[in-house]
C-alpha positions as a Markdown table, in Angstrom:
| # | Residue | x | y | z |
|---|---|---|---|---|
| 1 | Met | 44.6 | -96.9 | 215.5 |
| 2 | Leu | 47.1 | -95.6 | 218.1 |
| 3 | Ile | 46.5 | -93.3 | 221.0 |
| 4 | Arg | 49.4 | -92.2 | 223.3 |
| 5 | Pro | 49.3 | -92.2 | 226.2 |
| 6 | Pro | 46.9 | -95.2 | 226.1 |
| 7 | Val | 43.3 | -94.5 | 227.1 |
| 8 | Val | 40.6 | -96.8 | 228.3 |
| 9 | Pro | 37.4 | -96.7 | 226.2 |
| 10 | Glu | 34.2 | -95.6 | 228.0 |
| 11 | Gly | 31.4 | -97.5 | 226.4 |
| 12 | Ser | 31.3 | -96.3 | 222.8 |
| 13 | Ser | 33.8 | -93.5 | 223.1 |
| 14 | Val | 37.3 | -92.5 | 224.2 |
| 15 | Glu | 37.8 | -89.7 | 226.6 |
| 16 | Leu | 40.6 | -87.2 | 225.7 |
| 17 | Ser | 42.1 | -84.8 | 228.2 |
| 18 | Val | 43.7 | -81.4 | 228.5 |
| 19 | Gly | 47.3 | -81.3 | 227.4 |
| 20 | Ala | 50.1 | -78.9 | 228.2 |
| 21 | Phe | 49.4 | -76.0 | 225.8 |
| 22 | Trp | 46.6 | -73.6 | 224.9 |
| 23 | Phe | 46.3 | -70.9 | 222.2 |
| 24 | Asp | 44.9 | -67.4 | 222.8 |
| 25 | Cys | 43.0 | -66.6 | 219.6 |
| 26 | Glu | 42.8 | -62.8 | 220.4 |
| 27 | Lys | 46.6 | -62.5 | 220.9 |
| 28 | Glu | 47.5 | -65.2 | 218.4 |
| 29 | Lys | 49.9 | -66.6 | 220.9 |
| 30 | Asp | 50.4 | -70.0 | 222.6 |
| 31 | Tyr | 51.0 | -70.6 | 226.3 |
| 32 | Arg | 51.9 | -73.5 | 228.6 |
| 33 | Ile | 49.1 | -74.4 | 231.0 |
| 34 | Ser | 50.3 | -73.5 | 234.5 |
| 35 | Asp | 50.0 | -75.8 | 237.5 |
| 36 | Ser | 47.1 | -73.7 | 238.7 |
| 37 | Gly | 45.3 | -74.4 | 235.4 |
| 38 | Leu | 43.8 | -72.4 | 232.5 |
| 39 | Glu | 41.0 | -70.0 | 233.4 |
| 40 | Ile | 38.5 | -69.3 | 230.7 |
| 41 | Arg | 36.4 | -66.3 | 231.5 |
| 42 | Pro | 32.7 | -65.9 | 230.5 |
| 43 | Asn | 32.4 | -65.4 | 226.7 |
| 44 | Gly | 36.1 | -66.5 | 226.4 |
| 45 | Phe | 37.3 | -68.7 | 223.6 |
| 46 | Val | 40.6 | -70.6 | 223.5 |
| 47 | Val | 42.1 | -73.6 | 221.7 |
| 48 | Ile | 43.4 | -76.4 | 224.0 |
| 49 | Glu | 45.8 | -79.1 | 222.8 |
| 50 | Thr | 45.0 | -82.6 | 223.9 |
| 51 | Lys | 47.3 | -84.6 | 226.1 |
| 52 | Glu | 46.9 | -87.6 | 223.8 |
| 53 | Thr | 48.4 | -88.0 | 220.3 |
| 54 | Ile | 46.2 | -89.9 | 217.9 |
| 55 | Ala | 47.3 | -91.8 | 214.8 |
| 56 | Leu | 44.6 | -93.2 | 212.5 |
| 57 | Pro | 45.0 | -95.6 | 209.6 |
| 58 | Cys | 43.4 | -94.9 | 206.2 |
| 59 | Asn | 40.2 | -96.7 | 206.9 |
| 60 | Ile | 39.2 | -95.1 | 210.3 |
| 61 | Phe | 37.9 | -91.6 | 211.0 |
| 62 | Gly | 36.8 | -90.0 | 214.3 |
| 63 | Leu | 34.1 | -87.7 | 215.5 |
| 64 | Leu | 34.8 | -85.4 | 218.5 |
| 65 | Thr | 32.2 | -84.1 | 220.9 |
| 66 | Gly | 32.1 | -82.3 | 224.2 |
| 67 | Lys | 31.8 | -84.1 | 227.5 |
| 68 | Gly | 28.2 | -83.9 | 228.7 |
| 69 | Ala | 29.2 | -82.7 | 232.2 |
| 70 | Leu | 30.9 | -79.7 | 230.7 |
| 71 | Ile | 27.7 | -78.2 | 229.4 |
| 72 | Phe | 26.4 | -77.8 | 233.0 |
| 73 | Arg | 29.5 | -75.6 | 233.5 |
| 74 | Gly | 28.7 | -73.5 | 230.4 |
| 75 | Ile | 31.5 | -75.0 | 228.3 |
| 76 | Leu | 30.9 | -75.6 | 224.6 |
| 77 | Ile | 33.4 | -77.8 | 222.7 |
| 78 | Ser | 33.7 | -77.4 | 219.0 |
| 79 | Pro | 32.6 | -80.7 | 217.4 |
| 80 | Ser | 35.0 | -81.9 | 214.7 |
| 81 | Lys | 36.0 | -84.8 | 212.5 |
| 82 | Ile | 39.3 | -86.5 | 212.6 |
| 83 | Asp | 40.4 | -87.6 | 209.1 |
| 84 | Pro | 41.9 | -90.9 | 208.2 |
| 85 | Thr | 45.7 | -90.9 | 208.4 |
| 86 | Phe | 45.7 | -88.0 | 210.9 |
| 87 | His | 48.7 | -88.2 | 213.3 |
| 88 | Asp | 49.1 | -85.5 | 215.9 |
| 89 | Lys | 47.6 | -84.0 | 219.1 |
| 90 | Leu | 44.2 | -82.5 | 218.6 |
| 91 | Arg | 43.5 | -78.8 | 219.0 |
| 92 | Ile | 40.1 | -78.3 | 220.4 |
| 93 | Gly | 38.0 | -75.0 | 220.4 |
| 94 | Val | 36.6 | -74.3 | 223.8 |
| 95 | Phe | 34.0 | -71.5 | 224.5 |
| 96 | Asn | 32.8 | -70.5 | 227.9 |
| 97 | Ala | 29.1 | -69.6 | 227.4 |
| 98 | Gly | 28.5 | -69.5 | 231.2 |
| 99 | Arg | 28.4 | -66.6 | 233.6 |
| 100 | Val | 31.4 | -67.7 | 235.7 |
| 101 | Ser | 35.0 | -68.5 | 234.9 |
| 102 | Val | 35.9 | -72.1 | 234.4 |
| 103 | Thr | 39.4 | -73.5 | 235.1 |
| 104 | Phe | 40.9 | -76.5 | 233.2 |
| 105 | Lys | 43.9 | -78.4 | 234.5 |
| 106 | Thr | 46.3 | -80.6 | 232.6 |
| 107 | Gly | 45.0 | -84.2 | 232.5 |
| 108 | Glu | 41.3 | -83.1 | 233.1 |
| 109 | Ala | 38.7 | -84.6 | 230.8 |
| 110 | Leu | 38.0 | -82.3 | 227.9 |
| 111 | Cys | 36.1 | -84.2 | 225.1 |
| 112 | Ser | 35.0 | -87.6 | 223.9 |
| 113 | Cys | 35.8 | -89.2 | 220.6 |
| 114 | Cys | 34.1 | -92.0 | 218.7 |
| 115 | Phe | 35.9 | -93.8 | 215.9 |
| 116 | Phe | 34.3 | -95.4 | 212.9 |
| 117 | Met | 35.6 | -97.9 | 210.4 |
| 118 | Met | 34.9 | -97.0 | 206.8 |
| 119 | Glu | 33.8 | -99.6 | 204.2 |
| 120 | Ala | 36.8 | -98.8 | 202.0 |
| 121 | Glu | 40.1 | -97.2 | 202.6 |
| 122 | Ser | 40.6 | -93.5 | 201.8 |
| 123 | Arg | 41.5 | -93.4 | 198.1 |
| 124 | Val | 44.0 | -90.6 | 198.5 |
| 125 | Pro | 45.9 | -90.6 | 201.7 |
| 126 | Ile | 45.3 | -87.3 | 203.5 |
| 127 | Ser | 48.6 | -87.6 | 205.4 |
| 128 | Arg | 48.2 | -84.4 | 207.3 |
| 129 | Thr | 48.0 | -83.2 | 210.9 |
| 130 | Ser | 45.3 | -81.0 | 212.2 |
| 131 | Phe | 44.6 | -77.7 | 210.5 |
| 132 | Gly | 46.2 | -75.8 | 213.3 |
| 133 | Pro | 50.0 | -75.3 | 213.4 |
| 134 | Arg | 52.0 | -78.4 | 214.1 |
| 135 | Val | 53.8 | -76.7 | 216.8 |
| 136 | Leu | 51.7 | -74.2 | 218.6 |
| 137 | Gly | 52.8 | -70.7 | 217.9 |
| 138 | Thr | 54.1 | -71.4 | 214.4 |
| 139 | Arg | 52.3 | -71.1 | 211.1 |
| 140 | Thr | 51.8 | -73.8 | 208.4 |
| 141 | Pro | 53.7 | -72.7 | 205.3 |
| 142 | Val | 51.6 | -71.4 | 202.4 |
| 143 | Ser | 52.8 | -74.2 | 200.1 |
| 144 | Ile | 51.5 | -76.8 | 202.5 |
| 145 | Arg | 48.1 | -75.0 | 202.9 |
| 146 | Leu | 47.8 | -74.7 | 199.1 |
| 147 | Ala | 48.7 | -78.4 | 198.6 |
| 148 | Arg | 45.9 | -79.3 | 201.1 |
| 149 | Leu | 43.5 | -77.0 | 199.3 |
| 150 | Val | 44.2 | -78.5 | 195.8 |
| 151 | Arg | 43.4 | -82.0 | 197.1 |
| 152 | Asp | 39.9 | -81.0 | 197.9 |
| 153 | Pro | 37.5 | -82.5 | 195.2 |
| 154 | Ile | 35.3 | -79.4 | 195.2 |
| 155 | Val | 38.3 | -77.1 | 194.6 |
| 156 | Ile | 39.4 | -79.5 | 191.8 |
| 157 | Leu | 35.9 | -79.3 | 190.2 |
| 158 | Ile | 35.8 | -75.5 | 190.4 |
| 159 | Cys | 39.3 | -75.2 | 188.9 |
| 160 | Thr | 38.4 | -77.6 | 186.1 |
| 161 | Ala | 35.2 | -75.6 | 185.3 |
| 162 | Leu | 37.0 | -72.3 | 185.3 |
| 163 | Thr | 39.7 | -73.7 | 183.1 |
| 164 | Ala | 37.1 | -75.0 | 180.6 |
| 165 | Leu | 35.3 | -71.7 | 180.7 |
| 166 | Gly | 38.6 | -69.8 | 180.0 |
| 167 | Thr | 39.3 | -72.1 | 177.1 |
| 168 | Ile | 35.8 | -71.6 | 175.6 |
| 169 | Leu | 36.0 | -67.8 | 176.0 |
| 170 | Ser | 39.5 | -67.8 | 174.4 |
| 171 | Ala | 38.2 | -69.8 | 171.5 |
| 172 | Ile | 35.2 | -67.4 | 171.1 |
| 173 | Phe | 37.5 | -64.4 | 171.2 |
| 174 | Ala | 39.8 | -65.9 | 168.7 |
| 175 | Tyr | 36.9 | -66.8 | 166.4 |
| 176 | Ala | 35.4 | -63.3 | 166.7 |
| 177 | Thr | 38.8 | -61.6 | 166.1 |
| 178 | Ile | 39.4 | -63.7 | 162.9 |
| 179 | His | 35.9 | -63.1 | 161.5 |
| 180 | Leu | 35.8 | -59.4 | 162.3 |
| 181 | Gln | 39.0 | -58.8 | 160.3 |
| 182 | His | 37.4 | -60.2 | 157.2 |
C-alpha cells in the first residue's frame, strides 16, 4: 500500500486531507480551491479531491468515513469503499446539512480511511481508478465504462440468463414454425 504524500496513521485509521480541486455537481465543472478555501453553503453538495494519492495492492481494500468532528459542523461525508488495485486520488462527496456555510482549505482534514487485508487476492485485478473522471472536468470514455460494467459478476449473470432465455425462445419459435407448416 502506498499513500503520497505519506501520512501518519491515527490509531486504526489514516486521515486524508482536502486537495487542490473540487467539482460543482450542479454546473458539472471543476475548480481549483482558492487560498481563501472552498465555501459550502447550507444544503450544498460538492465533490472534493483528496491531497493524497492512494495505491492499493490486490489483497487490500479500504473503507472511507467522515471525520467525527465534521458532523458537529453539519458536514456529511459520503462513505465509500476503495477497491483492491485502486491507484489515484479519491473524490469525496461532501454535503453541508448544517444551517451555516462551512469553508474547507487545502490540507485540512477531510475524512478517515481504514484498510483491511483480504484472505485472498482479488481474482480479477480491478485495475481502475475511482469512478469519477481521472482528470477533473473530463469524462471517462464509454468504452472504459462498459468494460468496467461487463466485469461485474451480477451483470455477467444477467447477460448469461438473457442469452439463455433468447436461445430457448428462438428454439421454441423455430419448433413452432416448423410444426405449424405441416
